[in-house]
C-alpha positions in Angstrom: 0.0 0.0 0.0 1.3 3.4 -0.9 2.3 5.6 2.0 2.1 9.4 2.3 5.4 10.4 4.0 6.4 13.8 5.2 10.1 14.5 5.4 11.6 17.4 7.5 15.3 18.0 7.1 16.6 19.8 10.2 19.7 21.5 11.6 19.6 22.9 15.1 16.2 24.5 15.0 13.8 24.6 18.0 11.0 25.4 15.5 11.1 21.8 14.3 8.6 20.9 17.1 6.0 23.3 15.6 6.6 21.9 12.1 6.0 18.3 13.4 2.8 19.3 15.2 1.4 21.0 12.1 1.9 17.8 10.2 0.3 15.8 13.0 -2.7 18.1 12.9 -3.4 17.5 9.2 -7.0 16.6 8.2 -8.8 15.1 6.5 -5.8 13.6 4.8 -3.1 12.5 7.2 0.5 11.4 6.8 1.4 7.7 7.2 4.6 8.8 9.0 6.8 11.8 9.6 10.5 11.3 8.7 13.0 13.6 10.5 16.5 13.8 8.9 19.0 15.4 11.3 21.8 17.0 9.3 23.9 18.1 12.3 27.2 16.4 13.0 25.8 15.1 16.3 22.2 13.8 16.8 21.1 17.1 18.4 17.4 16.8 17.4 17.0 13.3 19.0 16.0 14.5 22.5 13.3 16.7 21.0 11.9 13.9 18.9 11.9 11.5 21.8 10.0 14.1 23.8 7.3 14.3 21.1 6.7 10.6 20.7 3.9 10.4 23.3 2.1 13.6 22.3 1.5 13.1 18.6 -0.6 10.6 16.7 1.5 10.2 13.6 4.3 7.7 13.6 7.6 9.6 13.9 10.9 8.3 12.5 14.3 9.8 13.2 17.3 9.5 11.0 20.7 11.0 11.7 22.5 12.0 8.5 25.5 14.1 9.5 27.5 16.3 7.1 25.7 19.6 7.1 24.8 19.0 3.4 21.2 19.5 2.7 21.3 17.5 -0.5 22.6 14.5 1.5 19.7 14.8 3.9 17.1 15.1 1.1 18.5 12.0 -0.6 18.2 10.1 2.6 14.5 11.1 2.6 14.2 9.7 -0.9 15.9 6.4 0.0 13.6 5.9 3.0 10.4 6.6 1.1 10.8 4.8 -2.3 7.6 3.8 -4.0 5.6 6.2 -1.9 4.4 9.8 -2.0 6.9 12.0 -0.3 6.2 15.6 0.9 9.0 18.0 2.1 8.5 20.7 4.7 11.2 22.9 6.1 12.0 22.8 9.8 11.1 26.5 10.3 7.6 26.2 8.6 4.2 25.1 9.7 1.6 23.7 7.3 -2.1 24.6 7.0 -4.5 21.8 8.1 -5.4 20.9 4.5 -1.9 21.2 3.2 -1.5 17.5 2.3 -5.0 17.2 0.9 -4.4 20.1 -1.5 -1.0 18.7 -2.6 -2.3 15.2 -3.0 -5.4 16.3 -5.0 -3.2 18.0 -7.6 -0.6 15.2 -7.7 -3.4 12.7 -8.5 -3.8 14.5 -11.9 -0.9 12.6 -13.3 1.9 14.9 -12.2 5.3 13.6 -11.1 5.5 16.2 -8.3 3.5 19.2 -7.0 4.6 22.5 -5.6 2.9 24.8 -3.2 3.5 28.4 -2.0 5.7 29.3 1.0 4.1 32.3 2.8 6.2 34.6 5.1 4.7 35.6 8.4 6.0 39.0 9.6 6.1 40.4 13.1 4.3 43.7 13.8 7.7 45.5 13.8 8.2 44.7 10.1 8.3 47.8 7.8 5.2 48.5 5.7 7.1 48.0 2.4 8.2 44.5 3.6 4.7 43.3 4.5 3.4 44.7 1.3 6.1 43.2 -0.9 6.6 40.0 1.1 10.1 39.3 -0.3 10.6 36.3 2.0 7.7 34.4 0.5 8.1 32.1 -2.4 5.5 31.4 -5.1 6.7 28.9 -7.7 6.5 30.3 -11.2 3.5 28.6 -12.8 1.4 28.7 -16.0 -2.1 27.1 -16.4 -1.6 24.9 -13.3 1.8 23.8 -14.3 4.8 24.7 -12.1 7.8 25.9 -14.1 10.1 25.8 -11.1 10.4 23.6 -8.0 11.6 23.7 -4.4 11.5 21.5 -1.3 10.0 24.1 1.0 6.6 22.9 0.0 6.2 19.9 -2.4 4.9 16.4 -2.8 6.8 13.9 -5.0 5.4 10.7 -6.5 8.3 8.2 -6.0 6.4 5.6 -7.9 6.8 7.7 -11.0 9.5 6.0 -13.1 11.6 9.2 -13.6 11.2 10.5 -10.1 12.2 7.2 -8.6 15.6 7.5 -10.3 16.2 11.2 -9.5 18.6 12.3 -6.8 19.7 15.7 -5.4 23.1 16.8 -6.4 25.3 16.6 -3.3 27.9 19.0 -4.9 25.2 21.7 -4.4 24.4 20.6 -0.9 26.3 23.3 0.9 26.1 26.0 -1.8 22.4 25.8 -2.1 20.1 25.2 -5.1 20.1 21.4 -5.1 16.3 21.4 -5.0 15.9 23.9 -7.9 18.4 21.8 -9.9 16.5 18.5 -9.0 13.2 19.7 -10.3 14.7 21.5 -13.4 16.4 18.1 -14.3 13.0 16.3 -13.8 11.3 18.8 -16.2 14.1 18.3 -18.7 13.3 14.5 -18.6 9.7 15.2 -19.4 8.1 15.2 -15.9 5.3 17.7 -15.5 5.2 19.5 -12.2 1.8 20.6 -10.8 1.0 23.7 -8.9 -1.3 23.7 -5.8 -1.9 27.4 -5.0 -4.0 26.5 -1.9 -1.4 24.2 -0.3 -0.1 26.8 2.1 2.9 26.6 4.4 3.9 29.5 6.6 7.4 30.6 7.6 7.8 33.1 10.5 10.5 35.6 9.6 13.1 36.1 12.4 14.6 39.5 13.0 18.0 38.4 11.6 16.4 38.0 8.2 14.6 41.2 8.1 17.5 43.4 6.8 17.9 44.7 3.3 21.4 43.2 3.3 20.1 39.6 4.0 17.5 39.9 1.3 20.0 41.2 -1.3 22.3 38.3 -0.6 19.3 35.9 -0.8 18.3 37.2 -4.2 21.9 37.1 -5.4 22.0 33.5 -4.5 18.8 32.8 -6.3 20.5 34.3 -9.4 23.5 32.0 -8.9 21.1 29.0 -8.8 19.3 30.2 -12.0 22.7 30.5 -13.7 23.5 26.9 -12.7 20.3 25.4 -14.1 20.2 27.6 -17.2 20.9 26.0 -20.6 21.7 29.3 -22.2 25.1 30.1 -23.7 27.3 31.5 -20.8 28.4 34.6 -22.7 24.8 35.4 -23.7 23.6 34.7 -20.2 26.2 37.1 -18.7 25.4 39.9 -21.1 21.6 39.6 -20.7 21.9 39.5 -16.9 24.2 42.5 -16.9 21.7 44.4 -19.1 18.8 43.5 -16.8 20.7 44.4 -13.7 21.3 47.9 -15.2 17.6 48.2 -16.1 16.6 47.2 -12.5 19.0 49.8 -11.0 17.4 52.4 -13.1 13.9 51.3 -12.2 14.9 51.4 -8.5 16.2 55.0 -8.9 13.0 56.1 -10.5 10.9 54.5 -7.7 12.5 56.0 -4.6 9.2 57.6 -3.8 7.6 54.1 -3.4 9.5 51.9 -0.9 7.8 48.7 -2.1 8.5 49.4 -5.8 12.1 50.5 -5.0 12.9 47.4 -3.1 11.2 45.1 -5.7 13.4 46.6 -8.4 16.5 46.5 -6.1 16.0 42.8 -5.2 15.3 41.9 -8.8 18.5 43.6 -9.8 20.5 41.6 -7.2 19.1 38.4 -8.7 20.2 39.3 -12.2 23.6 40.4 -10.8 23.8 37.0 -9.1 23.1 35.3 -12.4 25.8 37.2 -14.2 28.3 36.4 -11.4 27.2 32.8 -11.2 27.6 32.4 -15.0 31.1 33.9 -14.6 32.0 31.5 -11.8 31.9 34.1 -9.0 30.2 32.8 -5.8 29.3 34.4 -2.5 30.1 31.2 -0.6 28.5 28.1 0.8 25.0 29.0 2.1 24.6 26.0 4.4 28.0 26.7 6.1 26.7 30.2 7.0 23.3 29.2 8.5 
């Protein structure tokens, strides 16, 4: 019988308990089991997991996968869920009560995987432009119900699908970031259609440390690096196009200083294109998962 497994890869986050409870509270469609993959060098999440065993209904499985390499942890989730339907949730997110139902309903329409939106939750102290723009949120690019990009912050994968059963996350990207984007881009290249479930919501509270313009600029730069990695365009052409778009965005930001939301939208988009140009040129900010 096919199981519906929820995997949460974790690294030293107390918010993991809330993520687990939100999966346990799912209804009307529930998970068969929750798989926790601890990516820390030591099994630091184990005491928390042991403490939750008597308070939740869903079977809870703990796996220690050291290495501080997120692709390694994601691959462990795949290996422990083969032949089943596997959902990924981040350890700093909580899922809406109908999250699994929404994902599974779309997946049943013959997709290899389904993506849902990741919605940022801001404190009252967040500036107005930030709550209006919501730059920490992530809505997969989609068209007519088809997702054109993918991520593991909110997804459901059919591991009985012949292509998805053979796919693995690139562990060379496991510390730099972008292994999930590359995974789903490779699946699409192999002919797999990705569905989009706009009502399958997960929520991510935004900590104070991530509410700075500098953090957001670095994040968008890294997104650009990932896009350069998965792009099939000619490197020289990609660099020139990205430089041109960076310049256009800088100009748009300068013309929008009267509107903080528009200014920051143009600024962050410019950072993404600059990251694409840099990534295509072999210039990197560093390893994201070493800095977390």
